[in-house]
C-alpha positions in Angstrom: -67.4 -16.8 18.6 -68.8 -16.0 14.9 -70.7 -18.0 13.0 -71.6 -18.1 9.3 -74.6 -19.5 7.5 -74.6 -21.4 4.5 -78.1 -22.6 2.9 -78.2 -26.0 2.0 -75.9 -28.6 -0.7 -76.0 -25.9 -3.2 -73.6 -23.5 -1.0 -72.0 -26.2 0.4 -70.5 -26.8 -3.3 -69.8 -23.7 -3.8 -68.1 -23.4 -0.5 -66.0 -26.8 -1.2 -64.9 -25.7 -4.5 -61.7 -24.3 -3.4 -60.9 -27.9 -1.9 -60.3 -29.3 -5.5 -57.1 -27.5 -6.1 -55.3 -29.7 -3.3 -54.6 -32.4 -6.0 -50.8 -33.2 -4.5 -52.2 -34.5 -0.3 -53.3 -37.9 0.1 -55.4 -39.3 -1.4 -54.0 -38.8 -4.7 -57.5 -40.3 -6.9 -59.4 -37.2 -7.4 -62.2 -36.7 -4.8 -65.7 -39.3 -5.2 -63.2 -41.6 -7.2 -62.0 -44.9 -6.2 -59.2 -47.0 -7.2 -57.1 -48.9 -5.6 -54.0 -51.7 -5.7 -51.5 -49.2 -7.3 -48.6 -50.3 -9.0 -46.1 -47.4 -9.6 -43.9 -47.4 -13.2 -41.9 -44.5 -13.8 -41.3 -44.1 -17.9 -39.0 -42.0 -19.6 -40.5 -39.6 -21.9 -39.3 -38.6 -25.6 -38.3 -35.0 -24.3 -35.9 -36.7 -21.6 -38.2 -35.9 -18.4 -39.7 -38.9 -16.4 -43.4 -39.5 -15.4 -44.8 -41.7 -13.6 -48.0 -44.0 -13.7 -50.0 -45.8 -11.3 -52.0 -49.0 -12.2 -54.6 -50.0 -10.6 -58.3 -51.4 -10.2 -61.3 -49.3 -10.1 -63.6 -49.7 -6.9 -67.4 -48.9 -8.0 -69.5 -50.4 -5.4 -69.7 -50.7 -1.4 -70.5 -54.6 -1.5 -68.1 -56.1 -4.4 -64.2 -55.4 -5.0 -63.3 -54.2 -8.4 -65.2 -53.4 -11.5 -64.6 -54.2 -15.2 -62.4 -51.2 -15.9 -58.7 -49.5 -15.4 -58.1 -46.1 -14.8 -54.3 -44.9 -15.0 -52.9 -41.9 -12.8 -49.5 -40.0 -13.5 -47.7 -37.7 -12.6 -44.4 -35.8 -13.7 -43.8 -33.6 -10.5 -45.9 -35.8 -7.5 -48.2 -32.6 -7.1 -50.3 -32.7 -10.4 -52.0 -35.6 -11.1 -53.9 -36.6 -14.3 -56.7 -39.6 -14.4 -57.4 -41.4 -18.0 -60.4 -43.0 -17.2 -61.3 -46.5 -19.1 -57.5 -47.5 -19.8 -58.5 -51.1 -20.1 -62.0 -52.8 -20.3 -63.4 -56.5 -19.7 -67.2 -55.8 -20.8 -69.3 -53.8 -22.5 -68.3 -51.0 -25.3 -64.3 -51.4 -26.1 -64.1 -55.1 -24.4 -61.4 -56.4 -24.8 -61.3 -59.6 -23.1 -63.2 -61.7 -25.7 -62.8 -64.4 -23.8 -65.2 -63.8 -20.4 -66.6 -60.6 -18.8 -65.2 -61.2 -15.3 -64.1 -58.3 -12.8 -60.6 -56.7 -13.6 -58.3 -57.2 -10.3 -54.9 -55.9 -9.3 -52.9 -54.7 -12.4 -49.2 -54.4 -13.8 -47.6 -52.7 -16.8 -44.1 -52.9 -18.3 -42.2 -51.4 -21.2 -40.5 -53.3 -23.5 -39.4 -52.8 -27.2 -41.2 -49.6 -27.4 -44.5 -51.2 -26.4 -46.4 -51.4 -23.0 -47.8 -54.2 -21.6 -50.9 -54.7 -19.6 -50.6 -57.4 -17.2 -54.0 -58.1 -15.5 -55.7 -60.7 -13.7 -59.5 -61.1 -13.2 -62.1 -62.9 -10.8 -63.0 -66.4 -12.1 -61.3 -69.8 -11.8 -60.2 -69.9 -14.9 -58.0 -67.6 -17.4 -57.4 -65.7 -14.3 -54.6 -63.7 -15.7 -54.3 -62.0 -18.8 -51.8 -59.5 -20.8 -52.6 -56.4 -23.3 -50.6 -54.1 -25.2 -50.6 -50.4 -25.9 -48.3 -47.9 -27.8 -48.6 -45.7 -25.0 -48.5 -45.9 -21.1 -51.6 -44.8 -20.0 -53.3 -46.6 -22.9 -55.7 -47.9 -24.0 -54.8 -51.4 -23.8 -56.0 -53.7 -26.6 -56.1 -57.2 -27.6 -56.3 -59.5 -24.3 -54.8 -62.9 -24.0 -55.2 -65.1 -21.0 -51.6 -66.3 -20.0 -51.6 -70.2 -20.0 -50.4 -71.3 -16.5 -50.5 -68.2 -14.2 -53.9 -69.2 -12.6 -54.2 -66.9 -9.5 -54.4 -63.3 -9.2 -52.3 -60.0 -9.0 -49.7 -60.2 -11.3 -45.9 -58.1 -11.2 -43.6 -58.0 -14.0 -40.0 -57.7 -13.5 -37.2 -57.5 -16.2 -33.5 -58.6 -15.0 -30.1 -56.8 -16.0 -30.0 -59.5 -18.6 -33.4 -58.8 -20.5 -35.1 -61.9 -18.9 -38.5 -61.0 -18.0 -40.5 -62.6 -14.9 -44.0 -63.1 -13.8 -45.1 -63.4 -10.0 -48.2 -63.7 -8.7 -50.6 -65.9 -6.2 -52.1 -65.6 -3.0 -50.7 -66.7 0.1 -48.0 -68.6 -1.6 -46.4 -66.6 -4.4 -45.3 -68.2 -7.4 -42.5 -66.9 -10.3 -42.1 -68.0 -13.6 -40.0 -66.7 -16.9 -42.1 -64.9 -19.5 -41.3 -66.1 -22.9 -39.9 -63.2 -25.5 -43.4 -62.7 -26.4 -44.6 -61.5 -23.3 -48.2 -63.0 -23.4 -46.9 -66.9 -22.2 -44.5 -68.3 -19.2 -42.0 -70.8 -19.5 -43.9 -73.5 -17.9 -40.4 -75.6 -16.9 -39.6 -72.4 -14.8 -42.3 -71.9 -12.6 -41.6 -72.2 -8.7 -43.8 -72.0 -6.0 -43.4 -70.9 -2.5 -41.1 -68.0 -3.9 -42.4 -66.5 -0.3 -45.1 -67.7 2.0 -47.8 -66.7 4.7 -46.4 -68.9 7.2 -42.2 -67.4 7.0 -42.8 -64.4 5.0 -46.6 -62.8 6.4 -47.5 -63.0 2.5 -51.5 -62.6 1.5 -51.0 -61.3 -1.8 -50.6 -58.3 -4.2 -47.1 -58.8 -4.9 -44.3 -56.4 -6.9 -41.1 -57.6 -7.6 -38.0 -54.7 -8.4 -34.6 -54.3 -8.0 -32.0 -51.8 -6.6 -28.2 -51.7 -5.7 -28.1 -55.0 -6.5 -30.8 -56.5 -4.3 -34.3 -58.2 -5.4 -37.4 -56.4 -3.5 -40.8 -58.4 -3.2 -43.5 -55.7 -2.0 -46.9 -57.5 -0.8 -50.1 -57.3 1.4 -48.9 -58.5 4.9 -50.7 -59.9 7.7 -47.8 -59.7 10.4 -50.1 -57.3 12.3 -53.8 -58.0 13.4 -53.8 -61.1 11.2 -54.7 -58.8 8.5 -53.3 -57.8 5.7 -53.5 -54.2 6.4 -49.7 -53.7 5.9 -47.5 -53.3 3.2 -44.2 -55.9 4.0 -41.4 -56.5 1.9 -38.6 -59.3 1.7 -35.3 -59.2 -0.1 -32.8 -61.7 -1.7 -29.7 -61.7 -4.2 -31.2 -63.9 -6.5 -34.4 -63.2 -8.3 -36.1 -66.4 -7.3 -34.8 -66.5 -3.6 -34.2 -67.1 -1.3 -36.2 -64.2 0.2 -35.7 -62.6 3.9 -38.5 -61.0 5.5 -37.8 -57.6 6.3 -40.4 -56.0 8.1 -43.4 -53.1 7.1 -43.2 -50.3 5.1 -46.9 -48.8 5.8 -49.6 -49.7 7.6 -53.4 -48.6 6.8 -55.0 -49.8 9.9 -57.0 -46.8 11.2 -57.9 -44.6 7.3 -61.6 -46.2 8.3 -63.3 -48.4 11.1 -63.9 -51.4 8.2 -60.3 -51.2 6.7 -59.3 -54.8 6.1 -56.5 -55.1 3.2 -53.8 -53.4 1.8 -52.1 -53.6 -1.6 -49.4 -51.3 -3.4 -46.1 -51.0 -4.4 -42.6 -49.0 -4.0 -41.3 -46.4 -6.8 -39.2 -44.0 -7.6 -39.3 -40.5 -10.0 -36.4 -38.0 -10.4 -34.4 -39.9 -7.3 -36.9 -40.1 -4.6 -38.6 -42.9 -3.7 -42.2 -43.2 -2.4 -44.3 -46.4 -1.4 -47.8 -46.6 -3.1 -50.6 -48.0 -1.0 -54.5 -47.5 -0.3 -57.0 -46.8 1.9 -60.5 -47.6 2.7 -63.8 -45.2 2.8 -67.7 -45.3 3.5 -67.2 -47.7 6.1 -66.4 -50.8 3.8 -63.6 -52.8 2.9 -64.3 -52.0 -1.0 -64.6 -48.4 -1.6 -60.6 -47.5 -1.7 -58.3 -44.6 -2.7 -54.8 -44.7 -3.6 -52.1 -42.8 -1.5 -48.3 -42.3 -1.5 -45.6 -41.5 1.3 -42.1 -40.6 0.6 -39.8 -43.1 1.8 -35.7 -43.5 2.1 -33.2 -46.9 2.0 -31.1 -47.7 4.5 -27.4 -48.2 3.6 -28.3 -51.7 4.1 -31.2 -51.9 1.9 -33.8 -51.9 4.6 -36.8 -49.4 4.2 -37.8 -47.7 7.1 -41.5 -48.0 8.1 -43.5 -44.6 7.3 -46.8 -43.6 8.7 -49.9 -42.8 6.9 -50.0 -39.0 6.2 -52.5 -36.5 4.5 -49.5 -34.7 3.3 -48.4 -37.5 1.5 -45.8 -36.7 -1.5 -47.0 -32.7 -1.5 -44.7 -31.7 1.5 -45.7 -30.6 4.6 -49.8 -29.2 4.9 -50.5 -25.0 4.7 -52.8 -25.1 8.1 -54.0 -21.3 6.6 -55.3 -23.1 3.6 -58.9 -25.3 3.6 -58.5 -28.6 4.4 -61.1 -30.9 3.4 -62.9 -33.4 6.2 -62.4 -36.2 3.5 -58.9 -36.2 3.8 -58.2 -37.4 7.1 -55.5 -40.0 7.2 -57.1 -41.7 10.7 -60.3 -42.4 12.0 -61.5 -44.2 15.2 -64.8 -45.0 16.3 -67.8 -44.4 13.8 -66.7 -41.7 12.2 -66.1 -42.3 8.3 -65.1 -40.8 5.2 -69.0 -41.0 3.3 -69.8 -39.6 -0.6 -73.0 -38.0 -0.5 -74.0 -38.9 -4.4 -76.3 -36.0 -4.6 -73.8 -33.8 -4.6 -70.6 -35.9 -5.9 -68.8 -34.8 -3.0 -66.9 -36.4 -0.1 -67.6 -35.2 3.6 -66.4 -36.7 6.9 -69.8 -38.2 8.7 -71.8 -40.2 11.1 -69.7 -38.8 14.0 -70.4 -40.0 16.8 -69.4 -39.2 20.9 -65.8 -40.2 21.5 -65.0 -40.7 17.8 -61.5 -39.1 17.0 -60.0 -38.0 13.5 -56.3 -37.2 12.6 -54.7 -35.2 9.7 -51.1 -34.9 9.5 -49.0 -32.9 9.2 -48.6 -29.2 9.2 -46.1 -27.0 9.2 -46.8 -23.5 11.1 -44.4 -20.9 9.6 -46.4 -18.4 11.8 -48.7 -18.2 14.9 -52.6 -18.7 14.4 -54.7 -16.5 16.3 -58.0 -17.9 15.2 -59.3 -21.7 13.8 -62.6 -22.1 11.3 -64.4 -25.3 11.5 -67.4 -25.8 9.1 -69.7 -28.6 9.7 -73.0 -29.7 8.7 -74.8 -30.0 12.2 -77.2 -33.0 13.4 -77.9 -33.1 16.9 -75.2 -30.8 17.6 -72.2 -31.3 20.4 -68.4 -30.3 21.2 -65.2 -30.6 18.8 -61.9 -30.3 20.6 -58.3 -30.1 18.3 -55.3 -31.2 19.8 -51.7 -30.9 18.5 -49.4 -34.3 18.5 -51.6 -36.0 20.5 -55.6 -36.7 21.2 -54.8 -35.2 24.6 -52.4 -32.2 24.3 -51.9 -29.6 23.8 -55.7 -28.1 23.0 -55.3 -26.1 20.2 -59.0 -24.9 19.9 -62.6 -25.9 21.2 -65.7 -25.6 19.2 -69.7 -25.7 20.3 -71.3 -26.9 17.8 -75.4 -26.5 17.6 -78.0 -28.6 17.2 -79.0 -28.4 13.4 -81.5 -30.2 10.2 -78.4 -32.3 9.1 -78.7 -30.1 5.9 -77.3 -26.6 5.8 -73.6 -26.1 6.6 -72.4 -23.7 9.5 -68.7 -22.3 10.0 -67.5 -21.3 13.4 -64.8 -19.6 14.4 -62.9 -19.1 17.6 -59.6 -18.1 19.0 -56.4 -20.4 19.0 -55.5 -21.6 22.4 -52.4 -23.0 21.8 -49.1 -21.0 20.6 -48.4 -23.8 17.4 -45.4 -23.0 15.7 -43.3 -25.9 13.7 -44.9 -29.4 12.6 -47.8 -30.7 14.2 -50.3 -33.2 13.5 -53.8 -32.4 14.1 -56.4 -34.5 16.5 -59.6 -34.1 16.5 -62.2 -35.3 19.3 -65.8 -35.3 19.3 -68.2 -35.3 22.3 -71.7 -34.4 22.9 -75.0 -35.0 25.0 -76.2 -37.3 22.5 -74.5 -40.5 21.2 -74.7 -40.6 17.7 -75.5 -38.4 14.9 -73.3 -35.4 16.1 -72.7 -33.5 13.2 -70.9 -33.9 9.7 -67.3 -32.4 9.2 -66.7 -30.5 5.8 -63.3 -28.4 6.4 -61.3 -26.3 8.7 -58.7 -23.9 8.2 -56.5 -21.3 10.7 -56.5 -17.8 10.4 
């Protein structure tokens, strides 16, 4: 076994710099940034190409949800993502909500008459939903005004084939109403309650409406498993206002962090491929979340197959010979969690205890590796076992991590024990004589 030593945080930052190019993998939000509630919209550009935009909430704290700002993610290939910060603000310089200073909760956006209409929601008991407008899909959005009669969070806008726009919103029981032509108010005479409900459709919050092949879809945070809204579920109907039939789960984020509680997302299409967008918790909190994406497919009857969380996301299978950061783990058990080191501006898989595990999915092995490298920051030290396919077999590699000072990273290299070919997830299992503070995991790769 060969061991390479680095000295302190500056060396660690240099070592990690190569990982920043992997923008196509999950999460799609850059390292040390947090956003949630991703609503995906695809717009045709003036040059005839398509570009997909993700509108979501910005998370800034481990003790409260969201913030006073929205950011927008966008891509034209699902591989390179652009982050446009401060697309809309409800407080401070650039404030576009003159009637309050509440936090901004989950948004949506729609294009009509050459304008982009941002539908936002806020904390607080009055004027909960509003709308702002921009000439550009990424904003900045301006002139926020309240939508009277829409007094619950999480709006979704849908425009039917006849040009009529509808606003969906609500918690526990979703509501729907026609939007007036000004896009800033609803026709209250058309307001319908309980389009879908918690009891019949497992609906919690975070609705999205769209139409495909004559079928109306509602995608939303679903409590059908464990009584927590960790799933994105969906319902379908032949009519925009229902009745809707519950169809099942598209993606479940349970296991992304030991303290995950909710999910929120949407379904979108780019260049003929459909995707589900959702968020994962990090930092051992419900609040600091990151947007992710998985490809999906529709069956001939319009149903959607459930997909697992992956590290690869929409980028295709992972290259096992390229550096993989620890913070891109898509599944954790025990007490291990993805943590932001604020002084370094980097995220890391930390607080690892005995019997914890972590998962990265999915790698394509076009050739059989001979050796595996693992970079860790040792605390009390311990053992790391790497498995393919399951958490027990086959054993791919085994590392003995020495005790350390919790500051200096160490790179270990060992022979690979199993012949790997084809596509495999990788499971890491941690053990040691100590119960807690074994190590932090920085990255790994095969050679």
